[in-house]
N, C-alpha and C positions, 0 to 999 in steps of 0.2 A: 505492500499499500503506499500510498506518496505520503511521505513524511510534510511534505511543503501543504498540504491541504488538512491538516491534523491541529489539533491544540492541546497545547503542555497543558496535562492537570496535575496540579500539586497533590501531591500522596502524603498524609499525615503520617509519621512515624509511628512505629509499634507501640511507643511509650503512650502516646497519646490514643489509642484505641484503634481498631479499624482501618489496619494500613491494607491496603490493595494489592492484591495479585498482580503481576507484570501482565497477565493476562486481561482482567478487569480493566488495567490502565490503558491496555492497547485499545480495547473495546470503548473505553469513554472517548478515547484520542480519535477514534475513527467515527464515531457517532457523533461529536460536538458538533464541527461544521456543517455537516448535511442538516442537522436539527436547527442549528440556527439560521441557514439558508433557507429553510422552508417556512419557519416561523416569519422570518424578516419579509420575505415576498407576500406572505399573506396578510404583515400588517402595511406593507405598501398598498397591496389590493386593498385592502379596506378603506384605506387612506383616500385611494383613488376612486372607491364607489360613493365615499362621503362626499368628496367634491363635486362630483358630477352629478350627483342626487340630491344634493343639500340637507340631506337627513341622515343622523347617525343610526337612526333606527332600520334602515335600510341596508347598513352593516350587518347588524343582527340578523335581520331577515333574509337576508343572500346567505350569509354562512350556515342559519340554521336549516334555511332549505338545502343547503349543499349536504350538511351532515344526514339529514335526514333522508334525501335522496340516495346516499351512498349508502346510509347503513340502515336505516330502521324502518324505511317504507317497506309496503309489502314487496317479496324477493329484491329487496335494494342490496342486502349484502350479497346475495348469490350472484346478480348483475355484475358487481362490483367485482368478482371474482372471474365473470366470464368476460370482463374487459380486460382483468389482468394477466389472465393467460396469454393471449399474443403479445402484451409487454414483455413478459419476463422472456419469453423466448427471442423475442427481437432484441432487446438488450442483452441477453447474453451473446448473441450474435456480434452486435457492436462491440461490447467488452474484449470478446477473443480478438478482434481486430486492431483494439486500442492496445493489449497486452502483448501482440506482437508487432507494434509499431506501424499499423496500419489503421488507415480512418476510412472503414466502411461505411461510406453513406449511402448504400446501394441496397440496404436491407428491404426497402419499401420494395422495389423491383423485383428481390428475390422472393419476398413475401408473394407477391403476384405469381412470380412463376410456380412457387411450389402449389400454390392452388389451381394452377391449369394442371399440373401433373396430378394431385389427387382427385380433380374433377374428372380427368380421364380415366384415371386409372378404376374410380371409383364406381364407374356404370360401364366400364369395357367387358367385365365379366361380371357374369350373374350366378348364384347358386352355392359360393364357395363359404365354407364355415366361415364366422367372424374371426376366428383364431388365427385363420389365414389370409383373408382380405382385408381386415383392418389394419394389420401392421404392414402388409406388403403397401398399401396405399398411401400409409405414412412414409414408408419408406421411399416411394415414387415422389412424393411432395418433397420431401427432406433432399433428394437426389437431384430435385430439378433446382432447389436453390441453390446445392452446391456447384454444380455446373456453371449456373449463370454468375457465381461470385468467381468462380475459380479462373473464369477468361480475365478480368480487368487484375486477378491476383498474378496469371501466368506476363499480360502484358507489362505488369509493374516490374516482376522480374526480371525480364529477359530484355525490356525494351528502357526502362525507368519510366515508363509512362505514369502518370501520378494517378494513384487509384481515387481520390476525390473525383477529379475529372471523368476518368472513364466509368467510375459506378453511378454519377447522375446522368452521364450518357445511356449508361446501360439501363437505368430506371425508366426512361421515354421509352425505349424501346419495349420494355416489358410492359407498359402502360398500353402500348398500341397493337402489340402482339395478343396481349389478353382482349382487346376488342375485335380482334380479327378474328380469334379462335371461338370466341363466345359466339359472333354472328355470323362465322362460315363453318370450318370442318366440325366443331363439336356442338353447333346450333341443335337446340331440342326444336324437329319439326313440330311437334304437336303445340308447342305453347306460342303464345301470341307475343310476348316478351322475349328479347334476346335472351337465351340463358340455356346453360349446357343441360344433359338430360339429367334425372335425380339419381344420385349415388344409390347402389344396392344397398339394403338394410345390412346386409354382412358388412358393410365399408363404414358404415356410421359411427361416430365416436356416440358411446352412450351417454345418455341424459343419467344423472343421478337418480332421479325418481324411478327411471325402468331398469335399474341394476338387479332389485329381486327377479323381475321376469326374464332377463338376460340369464341369469346364475341358474334359472331352471334348465337350460339348456345343457346338459354334461360335457359339449365342447368348449364351451363359454367357463364354464367352472372350472375344466382342467386347464383353460389358458390363464386365468388369473391366478387361480394355484400356482402352475408355474412361478409367473411373476413374483409371488409373494415370498415362494421358496428360494428365488435367485437372489432378492433382496436380503431374505435372513442368511443366506449363503454369505454374501459379501460383506455383511456386519460381522458376523460371526467369524470370518477368516480376519477382518481389520482387527478385531478384539484380540483374537488368539496370537494375531504378529506382534500386538502392541504389548501381551501381557509376557511373551516370551523374551521380548526384547529388554523388557524390564527385570525379567529373572536371570536371563543368561548373558552373559558378555557377547557371545556371538550371535544371540536371537535365535540359535536352532533348537530343533525338537530331537532327543536323541533318537538315534536309528532304529534300535534294537527292543524288544520286548514289547507285550501286549498294551501298555499303558502307552507307548509311544505310538503305537499303529491305531487307536482311538483316536489321538491327540491329532494326528496328522489327518485323520478323516473327519474330524468333529464337525468343520463346518459342512460337510456334505451330509452327515448325519442331521444335524440341526436344519438344513434346507430340506430334505428329506420327510422328516417328521412334521415340519412346518407345513409344506404343501401338501401332505396328504391329509393334516387335519382341516386346512383351509378348503380343499376338494370337497371334503363330506360335509363339514359344518358350515360353510358361509352359505349355501344356498337355505339351508334351515333357518339359520340367525336371521336372514334378510327379509325372511317372509314373516317370521314371527314379530319384529320390530324392525323398522327402517325412518329414519327423521325424514327423508325426502319423498313425501305424498304428493307433491304439487305438480301435476301434468303440464303447466304453463313454466314450469322452471327452467330456465336453460343451460343449468350450469351442466357440465359434461365432464368424462373423466380426463379430459384433455388438459384441465388443472393438475391433474396430478401427473400427468406427461410432463407440465412445464417445470413442477416442483423436483420431478425425477432428472430432467435436464439440468436444471440449476447443480444437483449433486454432483452430476456426470461430469459439470464443465471445471466444477472446484476440484474434481480427482482428477482429470486430465490435465489442467494447467498447473495443479501444485505436486502431486502425487507420482508421475509420470515422466518419463524421460522426453518425450516429445512435447510435452509441456515445459519442460525447461528449456528445451531448446527455442519454443516460438517465444517465451518469454528473454530468454539472452538475444534472440535475433530482433525482438523489438528493442531492448533496453542498448543495445550495441552491436551493431551488424558486422562491425570491422572486428570486433573483440570475437564475435561468434565465429568469423571466417577464419579467422587466426586460428581458433579452437578446433579447427576442421569440420564445423556444421554447415551441410547443404542450404545455404541461403535461398536458392530458387525454391527449392522444394519446400520449404518450411514457410516462404510467403504465399504458394499455391497452395499449401495444406490449410494455414492459417484461416485464407480467404474462403476455401470450400467448408470448412467446418462452420465459420462463421455465416455462409451461406445455406447451408444446411439447416441451421437454426432456425432462420428466418424463413424456408421453405416449410419447415415443420410447422411454424404459426400459421403459414397460408393455407396448407392443411388443414390445420383444426377448425378454421373459421369455415371452409366449405362444407367439412365432415360433421361439424358439430353444432355451428351457431347458424350458418345460413337458413333462414326461413323457408326457400324452396329446395334446400337439400343438395345444391347445385351451386354453380359459379354463374351470376349474373354477370352482365356486361356492365352495371354500375357499380363497382367494388371499391371504390373509394374508401380510405380508412385513415390513412394520416397515421397509422399506429408506427410506422419505419422512421418517420421523422422523431416523433416525441421520443422513442428509443434511446436516442442520442443523449438526452438530457437524463433518463432514467439512467443510463451507464455511467453518467458522470456523477449525476447524484448518488448513485452507490457504489461510487469509487473504484468501480470493473471488478467488484467483488462478487461473485455468484449470490451469497445471502444477502448482502445489502442491497442487491438488484430487485431481489424478491421482495424485499418489503417498499422501496422506490417504487417497483411498479404497482403495489397494492394502493400506494397513495395517488397515481397517477389514475390507476382504474377507479378509485374512489371519486377524482375529480371529473373524471370523463363521464361517469353514472349519475352523479348526483348535480350536473353542470342545468340539466333541465328542471329541477324541481325547483332550483337557486331561481333560474328567470321566471318560473311560474309563482314562487313565493314572494320574489320582491322586485320583479321589474327588470332586474338587470339582464342584461344580455347575457347566454351563455360564451360567448366571446371573451367574457372577462377571466373565465378559466385558463384561457390560451397567453393572457397576461400575465397571471400568476405562473404559469408553467416558466414564461421566458424570464420573468424575474427569478425562478428558482435555478432555471441554467445560468442567468448571469452570476448569481453568487457563488454558484457552485464553481465557475468555470473562473472567477476573481474571488478567491478566499481572500487577499488583502483587504478587500472592500469589507468583509465581514470583520476581520480583524479590525480594522479602522472603526466601524461602528460602534463595535464593545468593547473597545480598547486591549483586545488579546495579544498577547506577546506570541510573533513567530517562533516556534520550535525549531531546534538545531537539524542541520538536513541530516539524514542517516543514510537513505536509500534512494536512488534515482528510479524516478518512474519513468516507464516507455513513453517517447515523444508521440502525440497523438497524429502528428502528420511529417512528413520529410518532403524536403523539396524534390524539385524535377530531378528523376536521374539520381536521386539520394540513394539507393539502393533500397 
């Protein structure tokens, strides 16, 4: 994390009680500036509303309407989570680029291409079980975004073409390509409106309210059990490695004896046991009691996919060799080249991963949110451009991005009721978002406002962009 965007927190000594741990201190340092940036943006937004309306009560009505619309009205919270889902995936894509020293401003176009891929794959085959069709459709959507992003990545690596310029150009190509595909090759001839055919039921993302019904199918229950079993294996394996790293100098398990055999296969045994229990228990338990029973609620399992993607990006960037190489290329490409790292490959891979996450977001909108269950010609979202601000607000940290996405999703969802409640145009939300981006991108302004001393520089953050031909 960039120490230039953090606040020095004074920790009381142990003799005074309440000594903070290094982890707590780091969390406080990371959260302080984003929280102050958001708070300052809302304060200035309130002042603007007060000045333009001439009544301070309008400020109260606007913000109370925003809060109620985002969280407390009927389906308010779930609609906020629906808006949060693409924000998480797109912002993760932007963050992967930032960490690799690339400014992928083309996630909006990659979002569109992922939607095209999902719309095509979702209706191209009929009758496949969801355990096969849904993952395949999501994969095609992610692959479309990855290929679309890899093109400017390759141009950057081989010719030095600036990724900001090329990704902006690719955005407009993606917009026009979507219009052509929806009105031409993929158009639903039975519909009067330009749109693709409805995706097959096996390719649709499950709404939360329909999960008990979907789990009644043994194949669907098997798919869910496999996913939960894999998660259990991953957690158990990480815990076992951590335990042995603390108890043994080498972190290795002894190779002989029945206890070592069980220890080595413990994650697999836990995964099998968890999967079997889920396969038999989940269909029964969800039929007995399930909190999501509103058939008009649009919250779908894509939200869980987005949370899983955040964990995956954290693991990839901070726990794997590839992630280390990507971050090293982003921080100092000359040092990375001197260390023998393939710069060209890593730039293309970083852009492809970034685009895959954006494409996955586009696929989720088609498979889980679209009213027609298809890709309509009017598909303007603006999610991709908001994602840049969210990634900066979250400090390019996957878990910070989840929280920032929740904030932006709440503002997006609550804007309508804010306008209805107070008469303040919902475009004010765009003003507040712009102020958030301003204060996050320029932390010295926030430090000056609150008289906060800049901390010492301890770590260099990857630059957001480089010059033409800068490698």
